[in-house]
matplotlib code that plots the C-alpha trace (Angstrom):
import matplotlib.pyplot as plt

x = [-35.6, -38.6, -38.1, -40.3, -42.7, -43.5, -41.6, -40.0, -36.9, -34.8, -34.7, -33.0, -30.4, -26.6, -26.5, -24.6, -27.5, -30.0, -28.9, -28.2, -32.0, -33.4, -31.4, -33.2, -30.3, -32.0, -32.8, -28.8, -27.7, -29.8, -28.7, -25.2, -24.8, -26.2, -23.7, -21.3, -23.0, -22.5, -18.9, -18.0, -20.9, -19.5, -21.4, -19.2, -20.4, -22.9, -25.5, -21.6, -21.4, -24.7, -25.3, -21.7, -21.6, -25.2, -24.0, -21.5, -22.9, -26.6, -27.4, -24.5, -24.5, -28.0, -27.1, -25.1, -27.1, -30.4, -28.1, -26.8, -30.7, -33.1, -32.6, -32.3, -36.0, -37.5, -36.3, -37.8, -41.1, -43.6, -44.6, -43.8, -41.9, -40.9, -37.6, -38.5, -40.8, -38.8, -35.9, -37.7, -39.6, -35.8, -34.3, -36.8, -36.2, -32.0, -32.6, -34.7, -32.5, -29.4, -30.9, -31.3, -27.4, -26.5, -28.1, -26.5, -22.8, -20.6, -17.0, -15.9, -16.9, -14.1, -11.1, -8.9, -9.7, -9.2, -5.6, -4.2, -5.3, -3.6, -0.3, -0.7, -1.1, 2.0, 4.0, 2.4, 2.9, 6.8, 7.5, 5.8, 8.1, 11.0, 8.9, 6.6, 7.3, 4.3, 4.1, 3.2, 0.4, 2.3, -0.7, -3.9, -1.9, -1.3, -5.4, -5.9, -4.0, -5.3, -8.8, -7.9, -6.7, -10.4, -12.1, -10.5, -10.9, -14.4, -15.1, -12.7, -14.2, -17.8, -17.4, -15.5, -18.2, -19.6, -16.2, -14.9, -11.8, -12.8, -11.4, -8.4, -7.6, -8.3, -5.7, -3.3, -3.2, -2.8, 0.1, 1.9, 1.1, 2.5, 5.7, 6.3, 5.9, 8.0, 10.4, 11.3, 11.2, 7.9, 9.7, 12.5, 9.7, 8.0, 11.7, 11.9, 8.8, 7.0, 9.4, 8.4, 11.0, 10.5, 9.2, 12.3, 14.4, 13.2, 14.0, 17.1, 18.0, 16.5, 18.7, 21.6, 21.0, 19.3, 23.3, 24.9, 23.2, 24.0, 27.8, 30.5, 29.6, 25.7, 25.2, 24.1, 27.7, 29.4, 27.7, 27.1, 28.9, 32.0, 31.5, 28.8, 27.8, 28.9, 25.5, 25.6, 28.1, 28.1, 26.2, 23.3, 22.9, 21.6, 19.4, 17.6, 16.8, 15.6, 13.9, 11.9, 12.1, 9.5, 7.1, 7.0, 6.4, 3.2, 2.1, 2.7, 0.9, -2.0, -1.8, -3.5, -6.6, -8.0, -7.3, -3.6, -3.6, -5.0, -2.6, 0.4, -0.9, -0.8, 2.5, 3.8, 5.7, 5.1, 1.8, -2.1, -3.5, -5.9, -9.3, -10.2, -13.2, -12.2, -14.1, -13.7, -16.4, -16.7, -17.0, -14.6, -14.6, -14.5, -11.5, -9.8, -10.2, -8.6, -5.7, -5.3, -4.8, -2.3, 0.2, -0.1, -1.8, -5.5, -8.2, -8.2, -4.5, -5.4, -6.6, -8.4, -7.5, -8.2, -11.5, -11.9, -11.4, -8.8, -9.0, -7.2, -4.9, -4.5, -2.5, -4.2, -3.0, -3.5, -2.0, -1.1, 0.3, 2.5, 3.7, 6.3, 10.3, 12.0, 15.3, 16.4, 16.1, 19.1, 16.6, 14.4, 11.5, 7.6, 6.4, 3.9, 3.3, 2.1, 1.9, 1.4, -0.5, 1.0, -0.4, -4.0, -6.5, -6.5, -6.2, -2.3, -1.5, -2.3, 0.4, 2.8, 2.2, 3.6, 6.8, 9.4, 10.6, 9.7, 11.8, 11.6, 13.3, 16.9, 16.8, 14.4, 11.9, 9.2, 6.6, 3.4, 4.8, 6.0, 2.6, 1.1, 3.7, 2.9, -0.7, -0.8, 1.2, -0.8, -3.8, -2.3, 0.1, -2.3, -3.0, 0.5, 1.4, -1.5, -0.4, 3.1, 2.3, 0.1, 2.3, 5.7, 8.6, 7.6, 9.3, 7.5, 8.1, 6.9, 6.6, 5.2, 5.3, 6.2, 4.5, 3.9, 7.8, 9.2, 6.4, 7.9, 11.0, 10.1, 8.0, 10.9, 13.4, 11.0, 10.3, 13.8, 15.6, 12.4, 12.6, 8.4, 7.8, 9.2, 7.9, 4.6, 5.6, 8.9, 8.1, 8.6, 11.8, 13.7, 11.9, 13.6, 12.2, 13.0, 11.5, 11.5, 10.5, 9.6, 10.4, 10.7, 11.0, 14.0, 12.0, 14.7, 18.4, 19.9, 21.5, 25.1, 26.0, 23.2, 24.7, 25.9, 22.6, 20.4, 22.7, 22.2, 18.4, 18.7, 20.5, 17.3, 16.0, 16.1, 15.2, 14.5, 14.7, 13.1, 14.9, 14.1, 11.6, 11.7, 10.4, 13.2, 14.9, 11.9, 11.7, 12.2, 16.0, 15.4, 12.3, 14.4, 17.3, 15.3, 14.3, 17.2, 18.6, 15.7, 16.2, 19.6, 19.6, 16.5, 18.8, 21.8, 19.5, 17.6, 14.0, 15.8, 18.7, 16.7, 13.7, 16.7, 18.5, 15.1, 14.3, 17.8, 18.7, 21.7, 24.2, 23.9, 26.8, 29.2, 28.1, 24.7, 26.1, 27.8, 24.8, 22.9, 25.1, 25.7, 26.0, 26.5, 24.5, 21.5, 20.9, 19.5, 16.0, 14.2, 12.9, 14.3, 17.0, 18.6, 16.7, 17.4, 16.2, 16.3, 18.4, 22.2, 22.0, 19.2, 19.2, 18.7, 16.9, 17.2, 16.3, 18.7, 19.2, 21.4]
y = [-50.0, -49.2, -49.0, -51.3, -48.8, -48.1, -44.5, -43.1, -45.0, -41.3, -41.7, -44.8, -43.6, -42.9, -39.1, -38.0, -39.8, -38.1, -34.7, -35.3, -36.7, -34.1, -31.0, -28.5, -28.1, -25.2, -23.8, -23.9, -22.8, -19.9, -19.1, -19.4, -17.5, -14.2, -14.8, -15.0, -11.7, -9.8, -10.6, -8.5, -5.9, -2.3, 0.7, 3.9, 7.6, 8.2, 4.8, 3.2, 4.7, 4.1, 0.1, -1.1, -1.3, -3.2, -5.8, -7.0, -6.6, -7.4, -8.7, -11.4, -12.6, -13.4, -14.8, -17.4, -18.8, -19.0, -20.8, -23.4, -23.9, -22.8, -25.5, -28.5, -26.9, -26.8, -30.3, -31.8, -30.3, -33.1, -31.0, -31.8, -29.1, -27.5, -26.9, -25.6, -22.9, -21.6, -21.3, -19.5, -16.9, -16.2, -16.0, -13.2, -11.3, -11.4, -10.6, -7.4, -6.4, -7.3, -5.1, -2.2, -2.4, -2.4, 1.0, 2.4, 3.4, 0.4, -1.0, -3.1, -6.8, -8.3, -8.0, -10.1, -7.9, -4.5, -6.1, -6.8, -3.5, -1.6, -3.6, -2.8, 0.9, 0.4, -0.3, 1.5, 4.6, 3.5, 3.6, 7.1, 8.6, 9.2, 11.3, 12.8, 13.1, 12.7, 15.0, 13.8, 15.3, 15.7, 18.4, 16.2, 13.2, 15.2, 15.7, 12.2, 11.1, 14.2, 13.2, 9.8, 10.6, 12.9, 10.2, 7.5, 10.3, 11.5, 7.2, 7.3, 10.0, 8.9, 5.4, 7.3, 7.8, 4.4, 1.9, 2.7, 4.4, 8.0, 6.9, 5.6, 9.0, 11.1, 8.3, 8.7, 12.5, 12.6, 10.2, 12.1, 15.6, 13.6, 12.7, 16.4, 17.5, 15.0, 14.6, 18.3, 17.9, 20.1, 23.3, 22.5, 23.2, 25.5, 27.5, 26.7, 27.1, 30.2, 32.3, 35.6, 35.3, 31.4, 32.4, 34.1, 31.9, 29.0, 30.7, 31.5, 27.5, 27.0, 29.0, 27.7, 24.1, 24.6, 26.4, 23.7, 21.0, 22.1, 22.0, 19.3, 19.7, 18.0, 15.8, 13.1, 13.6, 12.9, 9.9, 8.3, 5.1, 4.9, 1.0, -1.6, -2.6, -5.9, -7.5, -6.6, -8.5, -6.3, -4.7, -7.7, -7.6, -4.5, -4.2, -6.9, -5.1, -2.0, -4.3, -6.0, -2.6, -1.2, -3.9, -3.8, -0.4, -0.7, -2.9, -0.1, 1.9, -0.2, -0.3, 2.7, 1.9, 2.8, 6.7, 6.2, 4.0, 6.8, 9.2, 7.0, 6.3, 9.9, 10.4, 7.7, 8.6, 5.4, 3.8, 4.4, 5.2, 2.7, 4.7, 4.4, 6.6, 9.5, 8.3, 4.9, 1.9, -0.4, -3.3, -5.4, -7.4, -4.3, -2.8, -6.4, -6.5, -3.0, -3.7, -6.7, -4.9, -2.4, -5.0, -7.6, -10.7, -12.4, -10.9, -13.9, -14.5, -10.5, -11.4, -9.4, -5.9, -3.6, -1.5, 2.1, 4.3, 2.9, 0.9, 3.1, 0.1, -2.4, -0.9, -1.0, -4.2, -6.3, -9.9, -11.1, -14.5, -13.4, -16.6, -14.3, -15.1, -12.5, -11.1, -11.1, -14.4, -16.6, -19.3, -16.4, -17.8, -16.3, -14.8, -14.4, -10.3, -8.3, -4.8, -2.1, 1.3, 4.5, 7.2, 7.8, 8.8, 10.1, 6.4, 6.7, 10.1, 8.6, 6.1, 8.8, 11.0, 8.1, 9.1, 8.4, 5.3, 1.9, -1.6, -3.6, -6.6, -6.4, -2.4, 0.6, 1.4, 4.1, 3.2, 3.6, 2.2, -0.8, -1.6, -1.6, -3.8, -6.3, -6.2, -7.0, -9.8, -11.6, -10.4, -12.0, -14.7, -17.5, -16.1, -15.7, -18.9, -20.7, -19.3, -20.0, -23.7, -23.9, -22.6, -24.6, -23.1, -19.0, -16.5, -13.9, -10.1, -7.2, -3.9, -0.5, 3.0, 6.0, 4.6, 1.1, 1.3, 1.8, -1.0, -3.4, -2.9, -3.7, -6.6, -8.3, -7.6, -9.3, -12.4, -13.0, -12.2, -14.1, -17.0, -16.8, -18.4, -21.5, -21.4, -21.4, -24.2, -25.9, -26.7, -22.8, -22.4, -22.3, -19.3, -16.6, -13.1, -9.8, -6.6, -3.6, -0.3, 3.0, 6.4, 4.8, 6.7, 6.2, 3.7, 1.6, 1.6, -1.9, -2.7, -2.6, -6.1, -7.4, -5.4, -8.2, -10.5, -7.6, -6.2, -9.8, -9.9, -6.6, -7.6, -8.5, -5.0, -2.4, 1.0, 3.6, 7.5, 9.8, 13.3, 15.6, 13.8, 14.1, 11.8, 9.3, 12.3, 12.8, 11.5, 13.0, 13.2, 15.3, 17.6, 18.7, 19.6, 21.9, 23.4, 24.0, 25.5, 28.0, 29.0, 29.7, 31.2, 33.7, 34.3, 35.6, 38.1, 41.3, 41.9, 44.0, 42.1, 38.6, 39.3, 40.8, 37.6, 35.5, 37.1, 37.5, 41.1, 40.8, 37.8, 35.5, 35.4, 32.5, 32.2, 31.4, 29.0, 27.5, 27.2, 25.7, 22.4, 22.1, 18.6, 18.3, 16.1, 17.3, 17.0, 13.8, 13.2, 9.9, 7.9, 9.9, 8.1, 8.7, 6.1, 5.3, 2.9, -0.5, -1.5, -1.6, 1.1, 3.2, 3.7, 7.4, 8.1, 11.5, 13.0, 13.7, 14.8, 11.9]
z = [-7.5, -4.9, -1.2, 1.3, 2.0, -1.7, -2.0, -4.7, -5.6, -5.3, -2.0, -1.8, -3.9, -2.8, -2.0, -5.1, -7.4, -5.1, -5.8, -9.6, -9.8, -7.6, -9.2, -11.8, -14.4, -16.5, -13.5, -11.6, -15.5, -15.7, -11.9, -12.8, -16.1, -13.7, -11.0, -13.5, -15.3, -12.1, -11.3, -14.1, -14.2, -13.5, -14.5, -14.6, -14.0, -11.0, -11.4, -10.9, -7.3, -6.8, -8.1, -8.1, -3.9, -4.5, -7.3, -4.8, -1.7, -2.1, -5.6, -6.0, -2.4, -3.0, -6.6, -4.9, -2.4, -4.9, -7.2, -4.1, -3.0, -5.7, -8.2, -5.4, -4.2, -7.4, -8.1, -5.2, -6.5, -7.7, -10.7, -14.3, -15.9, -13.0, -14.1, -17.6, -16.5, -13.7, -15.9, -18.4, -15.9, -14.4, -17.7, -18.8, -15.6, -15.9, -19.7, -19.0, -16.5, -18.6, -21.5, -18.7, -18.2, -21.9, -22.3, -18.9, -19.1, -18.1, -18.3, -21.0, -19.6, -21.8, -19.7, -22.0, -24.3, -22.6, -20.9, -24.7, -25.8, -23.1, -23.7, -27.7, -26.9, -24.8, -27.3, -30.2, -27.5, -27.0, -30.6, -30.6, -28.2, -29.8, -32.5, -29.9, -26.1, -23.8, -21.2, -17.5, -15.7, -12.2, -11.2, -12.0, -10.6, -7.4, -7.3, -7.8, -4.8, -2.7, -3.6, -3.1, 0.5, 0.9, 0.1, 2.7, 5.5, 4.8, 5.2, 9.0, 10.3, 9.3, 11.1, 14.0, 16.2, 16.1, 15.7, 18.9, 17.8, 19.4, 22.7, 21.0, 19.4, 22.7, 24.2, 22.2, 21.5, 25.9, 25.3, 22.8, 24.3, 27.7, 26.2, 24.3, 27.9, 30.0, 27.7, 26.8, 23.2, 23.4, 24.8, 22.0, 18.9, 20.9, 21.3, 17.6, 15.7, 17.4, 17.4, 15.5, 12.8, 12.2, 8.1, 7.8, 9.2, 7.5, 4.1, 5.3, 5.8, 2.3, 0.6, 2.7, 1.7, -1.8, -2.6, -1.0, -2.4, -5.7, -5.2, -4.5, -0.6, -1.2, 1.2, -1.5, -2.7, 0.6, 1.7, -2.0, -2.3, -4.9, -5.4, -5.5, -1.9, -0.6, -0.9, -5.1, -7.0, -10.3, -12.7, -13.6, -9.8, -9.5, -12.9, -10.9, -7.9, -10.2, -12.3, -9.0, -7.5, -10.9, -10.2, -6.6, -6.7, -8.4, -5.6, -3.2, -5.4, -5.7, -1.9, -1.3, -3.9, -7.2, -6.8, -6.5, -9.4, -11.1, -10.2, -10.9, -14.3, -15.0, -14.1, -16.8, -19.8, -21.9, -21.9, -21.9, -18.3, -17.0, -16.3, -12.7, -11.1, -8.9, -5.9, -5.3, -5.4, -2.4, -4.5, -3.6, -6.7, -9.1, -7.1, -7.5, -11.3, -11.6, -9.2, -11.4, -14.4, -13.1, -11.1, -13.9, -11.7, -12.0, -10.0, -8.3, -7.3, -4.9, -1.4, 1.0, -0.4, 2.7, 2.0, 1.7, 4.7, 7.5, 10.8, 13.5, 14.2, 11.3, 8.6, 5.3, 3.0, 0.3, -0.2, -4.1, -5.4, -8.2, -10.3, -12.3, -11.7, -9.1, -10.4, -7.0, -6.0, -7.0, -8.4, -9.6, -7.8, -7.7, -4.4, -2.5, -2.0, 1.0, -0.1, 2.7, 2.5, 3.9, 5.3, 3.4, 5.8, 9.6, 11.1, 9.7, 11.0, 14.6, 13.8, 12.7, 15.6, 18.0, 17.1, 19.9, 20.3, 21.8, 22.4, 19.3, 18.1, 19.5, 19.5, 19.3, 16.7, 16.1, 18.6, 16.2, 13.2, 15.4, 16.9, 13.4, 12.3, 15.6, 15.0, 11.3, 11.5, 14.1, 11.5, 8.9, 9.7, 8.8, 5.6, 4.9, 6.2, 4.0, 0.9, 1.2, 2.2, -0.9, -2.9, -1.9, -3.3, -3.5, -2.0, 0.5, -0.7, 1.6, -0.1, 1.0, 0.8, 3.7, 6.6, 4.7, 3.9, 7.8, 8.6, 5.4, 6.9, 10.4, 9.5, 7.2, 10.1, 12.5, 10.7, 9.9, 13.1, 15.0, 12.3, 12.9, 9.6, 10.6, 14.2, 12.0, 10.2, 9.7, 6.6, 6.2, 7.1, 3.6, 2.7, 1.4, 2.8, 0.3, 1.1, -1.2, 0.8, -0.9, 0.7, 3.8, 7.2, 10.2, 12.2, 13.6, 16.2, 16.4, 20.0, 19.6, 21.0, 18.2, 15.0, 13.3, 13.8, 12.4, 9.9, 8.5, 8.5, 6.7, 4.0, 1.3, 2.5, -0.9, 0.2, -2.1, -2.0, -4.6, -4.9, -2.6, -0.3, 3.4, 4.4, 4.7, 7.1, 9.2, 12.6, 16.3, 16.0, 13.0, 13.9, 17.0, 15.0, 12.5, 15.7, 17.3, 14.0, 13.2, 16.7, 16.1, 12.9, 13.9, 16.9, 14.8, 12.8, 13.7, 12.2, 9.6, 7.9, 8.6, 6.2, 3.7, 4.0, 3.3, -0.1, -1.4, -0.7, 1.4, 1.7, 4.4, 6.8, 6.8, 10.7, 9.8, 7.4, 9.6, 12.3, 9.3, 9.0, 12.7, 13.2, 16.7, 19.1, 20.8, 24.4, 25.8, 25.4, 26.5, 23.4, 20.9, 19.5, 15.8, 14.0, 11.0, 7.7, 8.3, 5.5, 4.8, 2.0, 0.2, -3.2, -4.0, -7.3, -9.1, -12.2, -14.7, -18.3, -20.4]

ax = plt.figure().add_subplot(projection="3d")
ax.plot(x, y, z, "-o")
ax.set_aspect("equal")
plt.show()
């Protein structure tokens, strides 16, 4: 039907019909195909380092915009065959690009096939294990971790002059040095670690500790529970905890980035490692794809992974919607998972350095980690609430390693004790919150009159310690104790017998052994309380031959 002004009938149709008539379907199809190709494109080697970031940060956004705008513009041009000619021209151009891409070294585009192959190889490796033991590669694994840390640190340093973080670093350094001076802790550390015989004293301490750790007087044996904790009803519950821990340990590794994923894969006894470049790409799309294969969720279910480098105040993290049932949930619910990164760049060191305590959640907490925990929650609160509302019946799982584990424990404590999810939205009052903390540092001390409340908030926090990892025992209090022991052992030896005891050429006296295990209280120092891991118990893992 023509309008009164004699204009074309398209202008008189409703908006939906108008769009259908004016669009260029063939051109739109070509652009959509190009968009999908760019999403899955990934070059390897040197071309990948150059072009992968450009795929996601330049080419893909431009193509997405073109898909929205160009077909509508072409459809509005009052000439015949505009759609056909434009589609043909762009199709030839994109075809040439695809040909060039196929010549260059690139990753497998069929992610489903790659994942299936990895699973098949996993089962084959497990079957072959009885015949031939596959040896882990700890040296190469450590190298991958170091390279990842170095890469993130270089990115962090490069952005330092332009981000405004340099002033914050200077302020933090002044506060740290000021605390050492006014608290007296600095004097204690100088007396312990700047003495002439400090190396001999530490070697003597190590010998005494090793001797005791291999006996029934080991601290592990003295502090170990003789039965399951009250919150663990039986062996099946414990198996559920270990099952979930294996899953969320991968999340904790993935929070560091692709180099740490590759490092973790190199330590696996079973399975084929997933290849990842030593220097990670800044392409978020590609990082999501690799992370999804590693942790076992769809790439679209991974939300906002932190880019390489670091933020001096915001803890690195990512969020994922994991549709698999959680074994520690009584109803075996799926979960929204928040994974927190540990110290992987100098930005994390800044938080570690603020090791004195400050008020936090009915008690005292490690100041640097508590500050980052508070800022992180303010940053991700709306995302977490939105995801939980969009996925009713899901639990919330918070996990992390090292610094990330400390922050995960504090955040779980904060959310549960203060009822923050219910305050954000009343429909989330029944969401269960659990925490899986791997190698968490001691970060919290509860006020005596709030102990029962906070103990209840810690019930669903599971802490794990690996072998002789020192992080779960590292605090201002423990460092002060080491300094005192080093000073005492150094004072009890001389320049002749000290070196001989250190290398095992002279027996260590009972007096020195008693000094090494002196558990008497330290002199008072402000903000240097004996903090603990915010969990009802810790699972201390060690390798045993069976």
